[in-house]
N, C-alpha and C positions, 0 to 999 in steps of 0.2 A: 553614801546609801548608793552614789551611781554603781562601784562596786559588787554591791547587792544584787543590782538589776538587772548587771551582767552573769552574775553567777545564775538567778534564778532563771534567766534566759534561757543560758545554756543549758540547762536540765531540763528545762522544758525540750529543747532541739534534740538533745539527747533522748528525753523519753519518746518525742516522738519517731525517730530513728530507729528506736529500738522497737517499740511497737509496729513499725512499719514493718521492720525484717520479719519478727516474730509471725505478722500477717501474711507475708510472703512467702513464709518456710512452710506453714501452715497450709494454703493455699499450692504449694505446689506439691504437698506431703499427701492432701487429697486428689490431685488430679493425677500425680506418677505412680505412688503406692500399687494400686491395681494393677497398671501396665506391667509395671515391674515383676510384683509375685507373681502373675500370668506369663511372665516372662521365664519365669522362673521353674514355673510348675508346682507352685506353691498351693494346696488347697486351701478353702476357707474354713475350715477347721482345723488347721495346722499340720495340714499332712507333711512327708517326708518330700523333699525332690524330687520330681516324676510320678507322685502320686495322684496328683492333679487328676480328673478329669474334663479335656476339654472338649466344649460342644463341636458338635462336628459342623465345619460352615455348608454353608447350602453351595449345591451345584446351582449353573444356570437353570438346570430345567426347574428347579425347587423354586427358585425366588419368583414371587408376583412380578406378573409384565402387565401393561395394560395394553390393552385388545380394545379396536374400536370396532365395535359393530355397525353405527352408521343412524341415520336419521330413519324415525319412526312416523308414520301419520296412522293415525286407526281411527273407526268408528266408536264411541260409549255412551252407553244409553243414560240417559238423566232423566228419570219422572215421563219417560217414554219418549222422549224425542233423542233424535241424533244429535249428539255432541263431535266435535275433534281432537282428541290430543296428540300432540306434535312433541317429539323427543328424539334428542340423541343419546345413548345409548354407550358405555364402553365397559368391556372387564376388566377385574384384576383376576387373573390366572395363573398358577402354576401348572404343572408337568408341559409346557412349550419348550420345544427342538429346537436348535439353532437352526434359521433359515441357512437353506443351502449353499452355500457363496460367498456366506459370512457377511461382509458389505454391500450394503445397494448404494441406489444413489449415485449420486457427484459428489466428487470429494470423496469420496472414502466413505461416506458417514452410515453408521448404520440403518441400515432396512424398519421401518416400523414393524413390530411383531404380529404376527396375523395368523390366524385359522386355515388350514385346508379346507378348502373351496367346500367342501361336503359337510365339514363339522360347523360352518361358517354359518351354512343354508339351515343346521338344523337349529344352532342357537338364534338364528333371525326369527324362524318359525315361532320358537318358544316366547320369544318377545312378544309377537305379532300376536301369540294366543291369552301368552297373561294380561297385556296390554288394553285388550278386545273387550276382554271379561270384565275389566275394573269398571267398579261402580266411581261416577263423575265424580261427585258429593267427597266422596273418599279421598279418593285421587287429588283434590284440590288442598289438602292438607298437609303438615308435615308428618303425622302418624300415620298419614295413608300412603305417603311415598316411599318411606320406610317398609310400612308392608309390601308391595308393592317390589321394591327391592328384595325382599326377602322371597318374596314366591319367585321372581325372575331366576336368583341366584339356584334357588330350590329346583325351578323346569329345567334349569338348562344344564346344572351340576348331571343333573338326573339324563336330559340325554347326550351329557358328554361324558363320563365316568372315569375316562382316561387325565381330564384335568381336575384340577382344585380350582370350584369359584370363590375367591376371597373375601371380592366385595363386586356391587353392582355401581355403576356409576351414571347418574342423569347430569351428562354437559349442559342443557339445554330441556327443561321444560315447560311445554305451551298449551295453557287447556282454553278452548270457545268454545 
């Protein structure tokens, strides 16, 4: 009886090892296969070597970058009374060119992306205009804040047509 337990124990161990090996092979195949076929140039439809169309890589100007516009405090009307809205706004923009000089700051760290002074003034003006026209009650809801973001993106995109506004970010949002 002792021998049957050893044999059945070995069978279980062998089954676990085989299952683990197959699982590892499956995971490796799923992870590595797209990379290998992409490197060889095979199309997803089964094309021949070199037939695959590779998506162009984004240039630095096409990649969205975060540009901080700063803090804004505006008066907002609420039932005839003046209330305050204070927020910090940042933009996810593409179309920014590499700042002259490459790296700034200490230790060669890259400088934060920014807009030229005139364009920064235009963007800030649009933020003040949109936020000042906001309804206090609407701005207090998640849907209202999302609507403000869409309005800001449209207004800034119209004022700065050489850039693409991907997203408006509120890094703080306080109403009083």
